[in-house]
N, C-alpha and C positions, 0 to 999 in steps of 0.2 A: 504494500500500500504506500502511496505517496504521502508526504506531510499533510496535504490538505484533506486527505481521506481518513486520517486517524482521529480517534476520539480519546480524550483524556480519561483516565480511570474514573474520575468523578462523574463525567458526562455519561460514560457507559453504565455506571451504577444507577444514575437517575433514570435511565431507560427502563430498568427493572423495577423501579419503585412505583410506577403508575399501574393502573388497572389494565388487564388484558385487552379490553375493548378500546383503550385510548393510549397506546404507546407514546411515551414522551409527554403525556398529559400530567395533571396534578398528581402528587404522590397519594397512594392509598393511606388510610388511617386505620388504626385498630382501637377497640374499646373493650370494656369489661364483657366477658362472655364470648367475644369473637375469636375465631381461630386465627392463628398468626403464622406467617412464614417469616422467620428472622434469623439473623446471626448475632451471637453474643461475642463481642471482641474484648481483648485484654488491654485495649488502649482506645484513644480517641479515633473516630473513623477517619479523620483527616490524616493522621499518622499512618494508619493501615494502608491508605491509598498511596502514600509516598513510599511505602516499604512493602510492596506486594509479595515479595518472596519470603517473608519471615513467618508466615503462618499464625496470624493474630486471632484466628477464629477459635473460640473456646467451646462453643456449642452452636448447633444449627437446629432449628425447629421448623418443621414443614406441616402445615395443616393442623397446628396445635400439638404435634407429636415430636418429641426429641429424636432426631435421626443421627446426630453426631455429637460426641462429647470428647474433648481433648483431655 
């Protein structure tokens, strides 16, 4: 890919935060009782985006179920 075709890690992440019916739209929200897809990090998300190779993910939850725990 050329320089003008690349996305920053932050921009790529934002594409996954929107609903499936509106890619790139406003981020989804969660509330009490809602199922969640999320990653728990051991640092600020900005730091994890600057240091993609260090494995900052502590746990991953998909559909409200724990699927990975470091």
